[in-house]
FISELO-771098 format. One record per residue (C-alpha): residue number from 0; x, y, z. Coordinates in nm, 4 decimals. Layout:
REM FISELO-771098
nr->NUM&xx->X&yy->Y&zz->Z
...
REM end
This chain:
REM FISELO-771098
nr->0&xx->8.8873&yy->10.3875&zz->9.7553
nr->1&xx->8.8677&yy->10.5858&zz->10.0802
nr->2&xx->8.9443&yy->10.9472&zz->10.1002
nr->3&xx->9.2229&yy->10.9554&zz->10.3699
nr->4&xx->9.5891&yy->11.0579&zz->10.3504
nr->5&xx->9.7148&yy->10.6930&zz->10.3255
nr->6&xx->9.5143&yy->10.6441&zz->10.0097
nr->7&xx->9.6726&yy->10.9573&zz->9.8346
nr->8&xx->10.0083&yy->10.8551&zz->9.9479
nr->9&xx->9.9419&yy->10.4897&zz->9.8276
nr->10&xx->9.8278&yy->10.6003&zz->9.4725
nr->11&xx->10.1115&yy->10.8727&zz->9.4511
nr->12&xx->10.3863&yy->10.6386&zz->9.5420
nr->13&xx->10.2627&yy->10.3765&zz->9.2864
nr->14&xx->10.2813&yy->10.6439&zz->9.0326
nr->15&xx->10.6129&yy->10.7537&zz->9.1313
nr->16&xx->10.7519&yy->10.4101&zz->9.1434
nr->17&xx->10.6236&yy->10.3419&zz->8.7767
nr->18&xx->10.7678&yy->10.6808&zz->8.6695
nr->19&xx->11.0945&yy->10.5708&zz->8.8127
nr->20&xx->11.0723&yy->10.2468&zz->8.6235
nr->21&xx->10.9929&yy->10.4158&zz->8.3129
nr->22&xx->11.3003&yy->10.6637&zz->8.3574
nr->23&xx->11.5330&yy->10.3636&zz->8.3898
nr->24&xx->11.3955&yy->10.1846&zz->8.0865
nr->25&xx->11.4303&yy->10.5131&zz->7.8654
nr->26&xx->11.7901&yy->10.6205&zz->8.0240
nr->27&xx->11.9338&yy->10.8353&zz->7.9226
nr->28&xx->11.6432&yy->10.9809&zz->7.7476
nr->29&xx->11.3185&yy->11.0586&zz->7.8983
nr->30&xx->11.4348&yy->11.2911&zz->8.1922
nr->31&xx->11.2267&yy->11.6044&zz->8.1278
nr->32&xx->10.9105&yy->11.3782&zz->8.0732
nr->33&xx->10.9827&yy->11.2050&zz->8.4056
nr->34&xx->11.0405&yy->11.5262&zz->8.5684
nr->35&xx->10.7130&yy->11.6808&zz->8.4286
nr->36&xx->10.4913&yy->11.3883&zz->8.5279
nr->37&xx->10.6591&yy->11.3403&zz->8.8672
nr->38&xx->10.5800&yy->11.6981&zz->8.9662
nr->39&xx->10.2319&yy->11.6788&zz->8.8346
nr->40&xx->10.2002&yy->11.3493&zz->9.0552
nr->41&xx->10.3469&yy->11.5104&zz->9.3568
nr->42&xx->10.1483&yy->11.8242&zz->9.3365
nr->43&xx->9.8316&yy->11.6291&zz->9.3232
nr->44&xx->9.9149&yy->11.4321&zz->9.6120
nr->45&xx->9.9891&yy->11.7531&zz->9.7858
nr->46&xx->9.6744&yy->11.9142&zz->9.6864
nr->47&xx->9.4758&yy->11.5949&zz->9.7883
nr->48&xx->9.6238&yy->11.5931&zz->10.1193
nr->49&xx->9.5443&yy->11.9636&zz->10.1801
nr->50&xx->9.1875&yy->11.9064&zz->10.0660
nr->51&xx->9.1476&yy->11.6006&zz->10.3014
nr->52&xx->9.2764&yy->11.8170&zz->10.5957
nr->53&xx->9.0496&yy->12.0932&zz->10.5011
nr->54&xx->8.7386&yy->11.8467&zz->10.4861
nr->55&xx->8.6926&yy->11.9354&zz->10.1213
nr->56&xx->8.5916&yy->11.5942&zz->10.0250
nr->57&xx->8.4551&yy->11.6889&zz->9.6771
nr->58&xx->8.7881&yy->11.8371&zz->9.5928
nr->59&xx->8.9817&yy->11.5546&zz->9.7354
nr->60&xx->8.7681&yy->11.2999&zz->9.5409
nr->61&xx->8.8590&yy->11.4965&zz->9.2079
nr->62&xx->9.2197&yy->11.4967&zz->9.2981
nr->63&xx->9.2372&yy->11.1433&zz->9.3876
nr->64&xx->9.0664&yy->11.0543&zz->9.0666
nr->65&xx->9.3452&yy->11.2569&zz->8.8599
nr->66&xx->9.6084&yy->11.0500&zz->9.0554
nr->67&xx->9.4225&yy->10.7284&zz->8.9784
nr->68&xx->9.4118&yy->10.8479&zz->8.5976
nr->69&xx->9.7887&yy->10.8939&zz->8.6102
nr->70&xx->9.8160&yy->10.5281&zz->8.7365
nr->71&xx->9.5827&yy->10.3974&zz->8.4593
nr->72&xx->9.8503&yy->10.3075&zz->8.2250
nr->73&xx->9.9698&yy->10.0322&zz->8.4756
nr->74&xx->9.6450&yy->9.8679&zz->8.5451
nr->75&xx->9.7589&yy->9.5439&zz->8.5139
nr->76&xx->10.0564&yy->9.5782&zz->8.7307
nr->77&xx->10.0371&yy->9.3743&zz->9.0263
nr->78&xx->10.0924&yy->9.6501&zz->9.2897
nr->79&xx->9.8316&yy->9.8878&zz->9.1243
nr->80&xx->9.6247&yy->10.0671&zz->9.4018
nr->81&xx->9.3071&yy->9.9379&zz->9.2263
nr->82&xx->9.4379&yy->9.5710&zz->9.3050
nr->83&xx->9.4404&yy->9.6089&zz->9.6736
nr->84&xx->9.2072&yy->9.6442&zz->9.9659
nr->85&xx->9.1300&yy->9.9639&zz->10.1403
nr->86&xx->9.4118&yy->9.8962&zz->10.3834
nr->87&xx->9.6522&yy->9.8497&zz->10.1112
nr->88&xx->9.6931&yy->9.4818&zz->10.1313
nr->89&xx->9.6493&yy->9.2462&zz->9.8157
nr->90&xx->9.3058&yy->9.0651&zz->9.8457
nr->91&xx->9.3216&yy->8.7110&zz->9.9798
nr->92&xx->9.2407&yy->8.4728&zz->9.7057
nr->93&xx->9.1834&yy->8.1939&zz->9.9556
nr->94&xx->8.8946&yy->8.3723&zz->10.1359
nr->95&xx->8.5556&yy->8.2399&zz->10.0631
nr->96&xx->8.3858&yy->8.4095&zz->9.7856
nr->97&xx->8.6772&yy->8.5841&zz->9.6386
nr->98&xx->8.7726&yy->8.5744&zz->9.2727
nr->99&xx->9.0931&yy->8.3895&zz->9.1820
REM end
């Protein structure tokens, strides 16, 4: 994954969406866990953006990995960031040499 602002937003948004899904599935329970996890993801994304702006790429890479770790439980989800190309699109399975 590239270390740019769009990458951080894409991973964060995926995590936030999955947390929303989880909150809806657990409703009316799970509010505190949701708020804690959402705040952690939000803080990571903000710190990642600040590190990218400051050209602190080692820090940015570490923070992006933490966001990716938060996304790991949903690895099989079709919108998981690791299942997309660097520009955010799903890989084209019709391209020569692509895996089905």
